[in-house]
N, C-alpha and C positions, 0 to 999 in steps of 0.2 A: 540420501541423507542418512547418516549413521546414527543419529539420535542426539539426546540432550548431552551437553558438555558440562554445564554448570548453571546454578541459579543463585541469585542474590536479591536482597531487598533494596529497592531503589525509591527513596523519597524524592518527589519532584515538586515543582511549584503548583502542580495540579492536584497531587495527592500521592498516596503510597501505592506502590506496585511491587510485584516480584518480577524480575527480568530473568528469563530462561534463554540461554544461548544454545543453538542447535547447529550441528555440523552442516556446512554448506558445500564442503569440498574445498574450501579456501579458508585455512585456519585463521587468517587475519580478518575475515569478514563473515562471521557466523550469522545465520538467520536468527532473529530474536522474537520472543513472545513476551509481551508486557501484560501481566495479568493483574487486574485491579484487586485491591485488598478484599473487597466485599463480594467476590465472584463465586457463584455456585456453578460448578462445571457439570453437574448432573441434570440440569434443566435446559431451558432455552437460553443460549449464551449469546450476548451481543458481541459481534466480531468485526474487526476492521482488518482487512488484508491491505497492507501499505507497502508499496515498492519504494525502496530508498531513493531519495532525491536530495543529495547533499546541498545543492544550491538553494532549494526551497526549505528543507527541513532544518538545516543548520544556519544558513546565511540569510534566510528570509527573502529570497528572490521573489519578485512580483511577476516574473515571466510565466509562472505557473500558479496553481492553487494548492500544491502539494503540502507545503508547510502549514498552511491554514487548515487543510483537511486533517492533517495529523494532530494538530492542536485541538480541533473540534472533536476528533475521535477520542483523544485522551480525556477530555472533559466529560464526554458522554459515558465512557466506560468507567470512569472514576465515580460518577454519580449513580450509574445503573448497574455496575458490575460488568465485566466483560474482558475480552482479550484483544490486544492489538498484535498482529503478526507483522513483523518488519522484515521484508524480503530484500536481500542484498542484490538487487538487479537495477542498478542506476540507469537512468535515461531510457526507460522502456526496454532495458536489458542490453543496451549497447555500451555501457560503461561511461565513466565521467569524461574522459578525453574525447570520445566520439560524440558525447552529448554536447560538449562545448563546440566541437566542429559543426554539429547540427545547428546550434544557436547561430553561428556565423552564416550558415546557409539560410536560416530563417530571417536573419537581418537583411538578406538579399531578396526576400520575397517568398521563399518556400514555406509550406506549413510543416508541422512536425513529421507527419508521415512521409511527405516528399523528401525532406532532408534526410531522414533515416534511410530511405530507399536509395537516394543519391550516394550515400556513404557505403552502399553495398549490403544493407541489412533489410530485414522485413520492416514494415511500418512499426510493428510491436513485437519484440523478441522475448517478452516476459513469459514465464512459466509459473503457474500457480500451484503446481503439484507439491512443492515443499510446504506450502501453507496447509494443504489438505493433510499431508503427513503429520504436521504439528497438531492439527485438530484431532487426528486419530490418536496421537500420542497422549493427549489429554482426555481421550475417550469422549469427546464432544460429539453428540449425535444430532442436536438441533441447534440452529443458529438464527439470529436476526443479523443480517449482513449489512454493515454500514458502508455503502458504496454507491457511486453514480455509474459504475462500470458494469455493463451487462455481461462481459466475459467472466468476471469474478463470480457473478451469480450463476452463470451457466456451468462454470467449472465445479462449483459446489454441488449443483443439482445432479451432476453425473458422478459424484464421488461417493454416494451413499449417505451423505450428510443432508439432513432435511433442512431446507431453507424455509423458515416459518414466515419471514417478512424481510423485505429489503427497505432499509432506511436510507434515504438520500442525505448526503452531506452537502449542504449549501454553504458556500463561502462568498465573501464579497468579490465583486468583479472590479478590476483595476484597468486603467488604460493600457498598462503593460501586458496584461494577460487576455485581453478580449479576443485577439486572433487565435491564441492557443485554445481558449475555451470553445470558440466556434468550431475549431478543427476537431476537438474532442467530441462535440455534438454531432457534426456532420460525418466525419470519417470513422470515429470509434464508437458511435452510438451512445455516448454518455449522456446522462441527464445533468445539465449544468444550469 
């Protein structure tokens, strides 16, 4: 990651944020940091590391809980101060087209991990190093991490950033995402 590219104020339906774009190696898809207006970066900072999910984040897909987690995180950091790091690693890092192929395999009975493996990938291809680099850019040393994913927690613990607390993000379960959430619990060790 080369560093910060640009920043701008972004008023949203939830509140006011500053969006910072960081080089991801793909100019059209920078990693993003959304910093709530009332954030103090020199104390314990509430942080959500969120991997892009176009289907859930933008289109409101109920196949996953991603969009609902993003909205819950935005509300939380707007109320409490904090940073949302938005990593451009769609579909557990396999990209949108492969994610849609994985959806088709899931419709045939595979779970998320099995579908990704059947497509020639690891069950989860994501890398949380860019998020750690962004936290270092802001000189954030202590965080409360908003996540259900133990891998994000573990990545931060080995980065030199102190994790003071892990805050679970609970979202409603739907008939359409029950199997996905169960896979997240069983295969990926998430709290759901």
